[in-house]
C-alpha positions as YAML, in Angstrom:
chain: A
units: angstrom
residues:
- id: 1
  name: UNK
  ca: [124.48, 174.36, 174.54]
- id: 2
  name: UNK
  ca: [121.07, 173.07, 173.69]
- id: 3
  name: UNK
  ca: [121.25, 174.76, 170.27]
- id: 4
  name: UNK
  ca: [124.59, 173.16, 169.54]
- id: 5
  name: UNK
  ca: [123.23, 169.73, 170.54]
- id: 6
  name: UNK
  ca: [120.18, 170.19, 168.30]
- id: 7
  name: UNK
  ca: [122.32, 171.17, 165.34]
- id: 8
  name: UNK
  ca: [124.61, 168.19, 165.94]
- id: 9
  name: UNK
  ca: [121.67, 165.80, 166.17]
- id: 10
  name: UNK
  ca: [120.19, 167.22, 162.98]
- id: 11
  name: UNK
  ca: [123.48, 166.72, 161.16]
- id: 12
  name: UNK
  ca: [123.68, 163.14, 162.39]
- id: 13
  name: UNK
  ca: [120.10, 162.49, 161.20]
- id: 14
  name: UNK
  ca: [120.95, 163.89, 157.75]
- id: 15
  name: UNK
  ca: [124.03, 161.67, 157.56]
- id: 16
  name: UNK
  ca: [121.96, 158.61, 158.55]
- id: 17
  name: UNK
  ca: [119.29, 159.49, 155.96]
- id: 18
  name: UNK
  ca: [121.94, 159.89, 153.27]
- id: 19
  name: UNK
  ca: [123.47, 156.54, 154.11]
- id: 20
  name: UNK
  ca: [120.01, 154.90, 154.12]
- id: 21
  name: UNK
  ca: [119.10, 156.40, 150.73]
- id: 22
  name: UNK
  ca: [122.42, 155.25, 149.30]
- id: 23
  name: UNK
  ca: [121.79, 151.73, 150.57]
- id: 24
  name: UNK
  ca: [118.27, 151.68, 149.09]
- id: 25
  name: UNK
  ca: [119.52, 152.94, 145.73]
- id: 26
  name: UNK
  ca: [122.22, 150.27, 145.76]
- id: 27
  name: UNK
  ca: [119.61, 147.60, 146.50]
- id: 28
  name: UNK
  ca: [117.38, 148.85, 143.69]
- id: 29
  name: UNK
  ca: [120.33, 148.92, 141.33]
- id: 30
  name: UNK
  ca: [121.29, 145.40, 142.35]
- id: 31
  name: UNK
  ca: [117.69, 144.25, 141.82]
- id: 32
  name: UNK
  ca: [117.55, 145.81, 138.37]
- id: 33
  name: UNK
  ca: [120.89, 144.24, 137.48]
- id: 34
  name: UNK
  ca: [119.72, 140.83, 138.74]
- id: 35
  name: UNK
  ca: [116.45, 141.11, 136.82]
- id: 36
  name: UNK
  ca: [118.23, 142.14, 133.65]
- id: 37
  name: UNK
  ca: [120.69, 139.28, 134.10]
- id: 38
  name: UNK
  ca: [117.84, 136.82, 134.64]
- id: 39
  name: UNK
  ca: [115.96, 138.12, 131.59]
- id: 40
  name: UNK
  ca: [119.13, 137.94, 129.54]
- id: 41
  name: UNK
  ca: [119.75, 134.34, 130.62]
- id: 42
  name: UNK
  ca: [116.15, 133.37, 129.80]
- id: 43
  name: UNK
  ca: [116.42, 135.03, 126.40]
- id: 44
  name: UNK
  ca: [119.71, 133.33, 125.70]
- id: 45
  name: UNK
  ca: [118.34, 129.92, 126.72]
- id: 46
  name: UNK
  ca: [115.28, 130.44, 124.50]
- id: 47
  name: UNK
  ca: [117.46, 131.40, 121.54]
- id: 48
  name: UNK
  ca: [119.68, 128.42, 122.20]
- id: 49
  name: UNK
  ca: [116.66, 126.10, 122.25]
- id: 50
  name: UNK
  ca: [115.41, 127.56, 118.96]
- id: 51
  name: UNK
  ca: [118.84, 127.17, 117.42]
- id: 52
  name: UNK
  ca: [119.04, 123.59, 118.67]
- id: 53
  name: UNK
  ca: [115.62, 122.75, 117.22]
- id: 54
  name: UNK
  ca: [116.61, 124.27, 113.89]
- id: 55
  name: UNK
  ca: [119.84, 122.30, 113.92]
- id: 56
  name: UNK
  ca: [117.94, 119.08, 114.73]
- id: 57
  name: UNK
  ca: [115.47, 119.70, 111.91]
- id: 58
  name: UNK
  ca: [118.29, 120.48, 109.48]
- id: 59
  name: UNK
  ca: [120.16, 117.35, 110.55]
- id: 60
  name: UNK
  ca: [117.03, 115.23, 110.10]
- id: 61
  name: UNK
  ca: [116.40, 116.69, 106.65]
- id: 62
  name: UNK
  ca: [119.99, 116.02, 105.63]
- id: 63
  name: UNK
  ca: [119.73, 112.45, 106.85]
- id: 64
  name: UNK
  ca: [116.49, 111.98, 104.89]
- id: 65
  name: UNK
  ca: [118.07, 113.35, 101.73]
- id: 66
  name: UNK
  ca: [121.12, 111.12, 102.13]
- id: 67
  name: UNK
  ca: [118.90, 108.12, 102.76]
- id: 68
  name: UNK
  ca: [116.83, 108.83, 99.64]
- id: 69
  name: UNK
  ca: [119.94, 109.28, 97.50]
- id: 70
  name: UNK
  ca: [121.36, 106.01, 98.82]
- id: 71
  name: UNK
  ca: [118.12, 104.14, 98.13]
- id: 72
  name: UNK
  ca: [117.85, 105.52, 94.59]
- id: 73
  name: UNK
  ca: [121.50, 104.64, 94.01]
- id: 74
  name: UNK
  ca: [120.91, 101.09, 95.20]
- id: 75
  name: UNK
  ca: [117.99, 100.77, 92.76]
- id: 76
  name: UNK
  ca: [120.16, 101.84, 89.83]
- id: 77
  name: UNK
  ca: [122.96, 99.53, 90.93]
- id: 78
  name: UNK
  ca: [120.59, 96.56, 91.19]
- id: 79
  name: UNK
  ca: [119.14, 97.28, 87.74]
- id: 80
  name: UNK
  ca: [122.46, 98.18, 86.11]
- id: 81
  name: UNK
  ca: [123.16, 94.70, 84.62]
- id: 82
  name: UNK
  ca: [119.72, 94.60, 83.00]
- id: 83
  name: UNK
  ca: [120.10, 98.15, 81.67]
- id: 84
  name: UNK
  ca: [123.50, 97.30, 80.22]
- id: 85
  name: UNK
  ca: [122.02, 94.22, 78.56]
- id: 86
  name: UNK
  ca: [119.18, 96.24, 77.02]
- id: 87
  name: UNK
  ca: [121.57, 98.91, 75.81]
- id: 88
  name: UNK
  ca: [123.97, 96.35, 74.34]
- id: 89
  name: UNK
  ca: [121.19, 94.57, 72.45]
- id: 90
  name: UNK
  ca: [119.88, 97.86, 71.07]
- id: 91
  name: UNK
  ca: [123.36, 98.86, 69.85]
- id: 92
  name: UNK
  ca: [124.02, 95.44, 68.32]
- id: 93
  name: UNK
  ca: [120.71, 95.11, 66.45]
- id: 94
  name: UNK
  ca: [120.68, 98.78, 65.45]
- id: 95
  name: UNK
  ca: [124.11, 98.58, 63.85]
- id: 96
  name: UNK
  ca: [123.63, 95.16, 62.28]
- id: 97
  name: UNK
  ca: [120.15, 95.49, 60.75]
- id: 98
  name: UNK
  ca: [119.51, 99.25, 60.52]
- id: 99
  name: UNK
  ca: [122.99, 100.62, 59.97]
- id: 100
  name: UNK
  ca: [122.65, 103.03, 62.90]
- id: 101
  name: UNK
  ca: [125.68, 104.45, 64.66]
- id: 102
  name: UNK
  ca: [126.22, 103.88, 68.37]
- id: 103
  name: UNK
  ca: [124.76, 107.26, 69.35]
- id: 104
  name: UNK
  ca: [121.63, 106.67, 67.27]
- id: 105
  name: UNK
  ca: [121.16, 103.19, 68.75]
- id: 106
  name: UNK
  ca: [121.50, 104.57, 72.29]
- id: 107
  name: UNK
  ca: [119.03, 107.35, 71.45]
- id: 108
  name: UNK
  ca: [116.52, 104.80, 70.12]
- id: 109
  name: UNK
  ca: [117.00, 102.66, 73.24]
- id: 110
  name: UNK
  ca: [116.39, 105.48, 75.73]
- id: 111
  name: UNK
  ca: [113.43, 106.97, 73.86]
- id: 112
  name: UNK
  ca: [111.92, 103.49, 73.91]
- id: 113
  name: UNK
  ca: [112.65, 103.05, 77.62]
- id: 114
  name: UNK
  ca: [111.06, 106.41, 78.41]
- id: 115
  name: UNK
  ca: [108.04, 105.61, 76.17]
- id: 116
  name: UNK
  ca: [108.57, 108.97, 74.43]
- id: 117
  name: UNK
  ca: [108.19, 107.52, 70.94]
- id: 118
  name: UNK
  ca: [109.16, 110.44, 68.71]
- id: 119
  name: UNK
  ca: [109.09, 108.16, 65.66]
- id: 120
  name: UNK
  ca: [112.16, 109.77, 64.08]
- id: 121
  name: UNK
  ca: [113.96, 106.41, 64.28]
- id: 122
  name: UNK
  ca: [111.94, 103.24, 63.82]
- id: 123
  name: UNK
  ca: [112.79, 99.69, 62.72]
- id: 124
  name: UNK
  ca: [112.63, 99.21, 58.95]
- id: 125
  name: UNK
  ca: [114.15, 95.77, 58.45]
- id: 126
  name: UNK
  ca: [112.23, 92.61, 59.25]
- id: 127
  name: UNK
  ca: [114.73, 91.26, 61.83]
- id: 128
  name: UNK
  ca: [114.79, 94.61, 63.65]
- id: 129
  name: UNK
  ca: [111.00, 94.72, 63.76]
- id: 130
  name: UNK
  ca: [110.95, 91.21, 65.18]
- id: 131
  name: UNK
  ca: [113.50, 92.30, 67.78]
- id: 132
  name: UNK
  ca: [111.38, 95.36, 68.64]
- id: 133
  name: UNK
  ca: [108.37, 93.13, 69.36]
- id: 134
  name: UNK
  ca: [110.22, 91.71, 72.37]
- id: 135
  name: UNK
  ca: [112.53, 94.63, 73.10]
- id: 136
  name: UNK
  ca: [109.90, 97.34, 73.55]
- id: 137
  name: UNK
  ca: [107.64, 95.68, 76.18]
- id: 138
  name: UNK
  ca: [110.62, 94.25, 78.07]
- id: 139
  name: UNK
  ca: [112.52, 97.54, 78.25]
- id: 140
  name: UNK
  ca: [109.40, 99.53, 79.13]
- id: 141
  name: UNK
  ca: [108.61, 97.06, 81.94]
- id: 142
  name: UNK
  ca: [112.12, 97.45, 83.37]
- id: 143
  name: UNK
  ca: [111.92, 101.25, 83.22]
- id: 144
  name: UNK
  ca: [108.45, 101.20, 84.78]
- id: 145
  name: UNK
  ca: [109.66, 99.05, 87.65]
- id: 146
  name: UNK
  ca: [112.54, 101.43, 88.35]
- id: 147
  name: UNK
  ca: [110.31, 104.50, 88.27]
- id: 148
  name: UNK
  ca: [107.77, 102.75, 90.50]
- id: 149
  name: UNK
  ca: [110.40, 101.84, 93.08]
- id: 150
  name: UNK
  ca: [111.76, 105.39, 93.12]
- id: 151
  name: UNK
  ca: [108.25, 106.81, 93.50]
- id: 152
  name: UNK
  ca: [107.64, 104.40, 96.38]
- id: 153
  name: UNK
  ca: [110.66, 105.84, 98.22]
- id: 154
  name: UNK
  ca: [109.23, 109.36, 98.13]
- id: 155
  name: UNK
  ca: [105.73, 108.10, 98.99]
- id: 156
  name: UNK
  ca: [107.06, 106.23, 102.02]
- id: 157
  name: UNK
  ca: [108.93, 109.35, 103.17]
- id: 158
  name: UNK
  ca: [105.80, 111.50, 102.95]
- id: 159
  name: UNK
  ca: [103.79, 108.83, 104.75]
- id: 160
  name: UNK
  ca: [106.36, 108.68, 107.56]
- id: 161
  name: UNK
  ca: [106.33, 112.47, 107.89]
- id: 162
  name: UNK
  ca: [102.52, 112.50, 107.98]
- id: 163
  name: UNK
  ca: [102.56, 109.87, 110.74]
- id: 164
  name: UNK
  ca: [105.05, 111.92, 112.77]
- id: 165
  name: UNK
  ca: [102.91, 115.04, 112.40]
- id: 166
  name: UNK
  ca: [99.80, 113.11, 113.43]
- id: 167
  name: UNK
  ca: [101.48, 111.59, 116.49]
- id: 168
  name: UNK
  ca: [102.90, 114.98, 117.50]
- id: 169
  name: UNK
  ca: [99.57, 116.82, 117.35]
- id: 170
  name: UNK
  ca: [97.21, 117.05, 120.31]
- id: 171
  name: UNK
  ca: [94.00, 115.04, 120.43]
- id: 172
  name: UNK
  ca: [90.78, 116.97, 120.04]
- id: 173
  name: UNK
  ca: [87.38, 116.41, 121.59]
- id: 174
  name: UNK
  ca: [86.12, 115.18, 118.23]
- id: 175
  name: UNK
  ca: [88.83, 112.52, 118.22]
- id: 176
  name: UNK
  ca: [87.70, 111.30, 121.65]
- id: 177
  name: UNK
  ca: [84.09, 111.14, 120.47]
- id: 178
  name: UNK
  ca: [85.10, 109.05, 117.46]
- id: 179
  name: UNK
  ca: [87.24, 106.76, 119.64]
- id: 180
  name: UNK
  ca: [84.36, 106.05, 122.03]
- id: 181
  name: UNK
  ca: [82.68, 103.46, 119.82]
- id: 182
  name: UNK
  ca: [80.55, 101.97, 122.62]
- id: 183
  name: UNK
  ca: [79.34, 105.43, 123.82]
- id: 184
  name: UNK
  ca: [80.44, 104.71, 127.38]
- id: 185
  name: UNK
  ca: [81.96, 108.14, 127.91]
- id: 186
  name: UNK
  ca: [85.41, 106.59, 128.30]
- id: 187
  name: UNK
  ca: [88.06, 105.55, 125.81]
- id: 188
  name: UNK
  ca: [89.68, 102.18, 126.44]
- id: 189
  name: UNK
  ca: [93.09, 101.13, 125.19]
- id: 190
  name: UNK
  ca: [91.53, 98.93, 122.49]
- id: 191
  name: UNK
  ca: [89.42, 101.84, 121.22]
- id: 192
  name: UNK
  ca: [92.43, 104.16, 121.23]
- id: 193
  name: UNK
  ca: [94.61, 101.59, 119.46]
- id: 194
  name: UNK
  ca: [91.96, 100.90, 116.81]
- id: 195
  name: UNK
  ca: [91.45, 104.60, 116.14]
- id: 196
  name: UNK
  ca: [95.17, 105.28, 115.79]
- id: 197
  name: UNK
  ca: [95.84, 102.33, 113.49]
- id: 198
  name: UNK
  ca: [92.89, 103.12, 111.22]
- id: 199
  name: UNK
  ca: [93.67, 106.85, 111.12]
- id: 200
  name: UNK
  ca: [97.32, 106.18, 110.31]
- id: 201
  name: UNK
  ca: [96.14, 103.77, 107.58]
- id: 202
  name: UNK
  ca: [97.99, 100.84, 109.10]
- id: 203
  name: UNK
  ca: [94.85, 98.71, 108.87]
- id: 204
  name: UNK
  ca: [91.47, 99.04, 107.23]
- id: 205
  name: UNK
  ca: [88.32, 99.53, 109.28]
- id: 206
  name: UNK
  ca: [86.75, 96.53, 107.51]
- id: 207
  name: UNK
  ca: [89.61, 94.35, 108.74]
- id: 208
  name: UNK
  ca: [89.06, 95.55, 112.31]
- id: 209
  name: UNK
  ca: [85.33, 94.83, 112.06]
- id: 210
  name: UNK
  ca: [85.99, 91.32, 110.75]
- id: 211
  name: UNK
  ca: [88.38, 90.61, 113.63]
- id: 212
  name: UNK
  ca: [85.77, 91.85, 116.10]
- id: 213
  name: UNK
  ca: [83.26, 89.40, 114.62]
- id: 214
  name: UNK
  ca: [85.76, 86.55, 115.01]
- id: 215
  name: UNK
  ca: [86.45, 87.57, 118.62]
- id: 216
  name: UNK
  ca: [82.73, 87.75, 119.39]
- id: 217
  name: UNK
  ca: [82.25, 84.28, 117.93]
- id: 218
  name: UNK
  ca: [84.93, 82.88, 120.23]
- id: 219
  name: UNK
  ca: [83.73, 84.78, 123.32]
- id: 220
  name: UNK
  ca: [80.72, 82.57, 123.90]
- id: 221
  name: UNK
  ca: [80.08, 83.52, 127.54]
- id: 222
  name: UNK
  ca: [80.13, 87.26, 126.76]
- id: 223
  name: UNK
  ca: [82.76, 88.02, 129.40]
- id: 224
  name: UNK
  ca: [84.88, 90.09, 127.05]
- id: 225
  name: UNK
  ca: [87.79, 87.66, 127.22]
- id: 226
  name: UNK
  ca: [88.55, 84.35, 125.52]
- id: 227
  name: UNK
  ca: [89.11, 81.47, 127.94]
- id: 228
  name: UNK
  ca: [89.82, 77.78, 127.55]
- id: 229
  name: UNK
  ca: [86.18, 77.04, 128.29]
- id: 230
  name: UNK
  ca: [85.18, 79.27, 125.37]
- id: 231
  name: UNK
  ca: [87.43, 77.33, 123.02]
- id: 232
  name: UNK
  ca: [86.03, 74.02, 124.28]
- id: 233
  name: UNK
  ca: [82.48, 75.28, 123.79]
- id: 234
  name: UNK
  ca: [83.38, 76.52, 120.31]
- id: 235
  name: UNK
  ca: [84.75, 73.09, 119.33]
- id: 236
  name: UNK
  ca: [81.62, 71.36, 120.67]
- id: 237
  name: UNK
  ca: [79.42, 73.82, 118.81]
- id: 238
  name: UNK
  ca: [81.22, 73.13, 115.54]
- id: 239
  name: UNK
  ca: [80.87, 69.39, 116.03]
- id: 240
  name: UNK
  ca: [77.16, 69.75, 116.70]
- id: 241
  name: UNK
  ca: [76.76, 71.87, 113.58]
- id: 242
  name: UNK
  ca: [78.57, 69.26, 111.49]
- id: 243
  name: UNK
  ca: [76.42, 66.46, 112.89]
- id: 244
  name: UNK
  ca: [73.30, 68.52, 112.24]
- id: 245
  name: UNK
  ca: [74.35, 69.17, 108.65]
- id: 246
  name: UNK
  ca: [75.01, 65.48, 108.06]
- id: 247
  name: UNK
  ca: [71.63, 64.54, 109.53]
- id: 248
  name: UNK
  ca: [69.92, 67.11, 107.33]
- id: 249
  name: UNK
  ca: [71.58, 65.69, 104.22]
- id: 250
  name: UNK
  ca: [70.40, 62.18, 105.06]
...
């Protein structure tokens, strides 16, 4: 009887061990599945963020290109009446005094506007030469203004992009050292603002220095702020200086 009980207990122990191992394997499998699911979700979110950033950059670039095209188009539209006038005058004088056809007159007009100056067509008659004296500088000035305005559009875009890159970058220790103009070991808002404006080329450093001199001249008590008493003292000081100058002249 004892042997039968021992064998029965052993079988029960084996069954319990098998069930326990199965439960542990299921838990491990569930953990692996959860980890893989978590990693997959993190990877998907990262890829989605990258895709979103790329889409935002592409959208911004498209908006910039559309804006530039619209600005250039507005320049041509604003200058179109003047260009038509120049072209009409060139066709009229070219046909009347030089015997040029319309295509030749247009060619002469545009080579003059572009300051190419091939010399294959040049005024020969006296009236046409007199016309060219006024036509050439006027047309070149109009073309130069248009080119300058178009170049300004691209320059402004590059400046705006440079400002965005500068504002997006992290400040370095060297930047903090340059900001700390009074060597106090701390950077105040005024120091930070001055550094940013000068670095972004919004103002010149000479202009900032001149404004500091003006502020110092008004801050007579040296408190670092301008009060009504400072303004009153400044007015009195100016009056005394004027009286002193008059007395010296006498």
